[in-house]
C-alpha positions, 0 to 999 in steps of 0.5 A: 486913091485911098487905100482900104487901111487908110480909109478906116480911121478917116469914116470911124475915128473922123466921124466917130469921134470929131463930128460926135465931140462937135454935137456935145459940146453944148450939153455941158453948159450950166444947166442954169443958163437958158429958159427952162420950162418944168417940173421942180424939186428942191429949187432944181430941175426934176421931172419933165421939163424943156430947156433952151440956151443962148446958142439954140441948143435945146433939151426936152425930156426928164430931168434929176436933181438939176441934170438930164436923167431919163429919156430926152431929146437934144437938138443943136445945130441940125444934130439931134439925140433921142435916147436916154440920159444919166448925170447930163451924159448920153447913157443907155439905148438912143440915136444920135442924127447927124446934119448930113443925114448920117446916123448912130443908133445903140448904145451910149456910155457917158457921151461915147458910143459903147455897146452895139450900135448901127452907123450909118453914113451919108456916102452910103458907108456903114458899120455894125457891131460892137463899140467900145469909149467911142470906137469899134471893138470885138465883132463888127460889119463894115461897108465901104460905099464901093460894096466892099465889106469886112465882117469880123473882129475890131480893136480901137477902129482898126480891124484887128483878129479874126475876119472876112474881107470881101471886095467889090471885085469879088476878091476875099482875104480871110483869116487874120488882121492886124491893124488894119492889114491881112496877115497872109498864111505862111506855108514857106515850109510846106512850099516842097512837099510832094503829094506823096508826102501830103498823103503820108502825112494826113490821116484822111485823104479823098475828093469830094463834093461840100453838101453842106455848110453848118455854122457851130456854135464854137465858132467854126463851120462844119463841111459836109462832103460826100466822098467821090474818090478814096485814098485814106482815112475813116468815114461815115455812112454813105461816104460822108466825111464833116470837116472843120473849118474856121477863120484864121488865113491858113484855113479854107473857104469851102462852098457848096456844091464845089468839089475838092481833093482833101488832105485832112487831119483829125484833131479833138475840140474841148468838148472832146469831140474828134474834128477832121480838118484841112488848111492851105498848107496841106495842099488841099485844093479845089478838084480843078487844080488837082490833076497833078495830085491825083496823078501822083496819088494813083502812081504811088498810092499801092493799090492793095494794102492792109489798113485799118477798116472803116467801122463806121460803113456798114458791111450790108449797105449797097454802096458800090465802089470801083476799086483801084484793082478795077473790080466792083465792091458792093461797098466801101467796107467790102473793099477794105475788106479785099485790101483795096485802099483806094476807089471810085464811088459807083461801079466800074462800068458806070465810072468807064462810061463818065469816062468817055 
């Protein structure tokens, strides 16, 4: 059985290089060989013309002082290149078709894939992204015949950098890859961290539901939460929190309409704006697996303690919360005024009905 790591060199190094080289072999032939029908200038092939070589290879297109330069079509034993040439080599945009129906369409430089391109193979696999000197380099998306997909960074035909690998069976590896291998997040130093320690280390602790996920132009996602249960930190109007989610091995994949217990820290981006973020080592987890943490937070975080009021929550808003003291407050701001450190969204009687 071929593993995911061994399959990439076979598909990309093998078909991108060796097969491509075969298609190029006859293009290096002496242009004076073969039968030429076309225009000349200064005794050299120049302008529109067609040349057929003894081995059957054929070029029909633009020539410039004896070399293929401009738009033209080259065919050889089932291979076909339709695109631009410069100095007798593929340069610019074009499409190279293989005998088995596989094809590459995109940018070329000196006979090699170079720039953005799309490769479709006869076995159903494909690669779409950037190439450099005939190899995938930079961002690209690869799909295997099994349905497994990788979207992320590449280096010399190998998954290298940040990316997401989604297996055909639904398993996901998101984060950092090196030489086709996934580099998992190392949380060994945080393995013994208790819920209370995670609470003390965090700037914001809450249970919330993901309402929206928006890609940010700076290379991360903005994940919007609506707080359902609260212990610590500042948030926005209507109990809204925005988290920054990146694409490293330690970043968490947040799904819309799912609920999570979040231990969040704050940071500042290069633009000067502050962001909240939560990583795997922070004990952030899906609500389904957070029962123990929630019980520990309820038992160990004092219900009443002086703290910084959330300035973003207007005192006049009607957004009832049930305090840890069993009292209903008009909004989180009033609960903070009363020194309440934790609460649940909704009136206390409403929460009791939900528990029943």
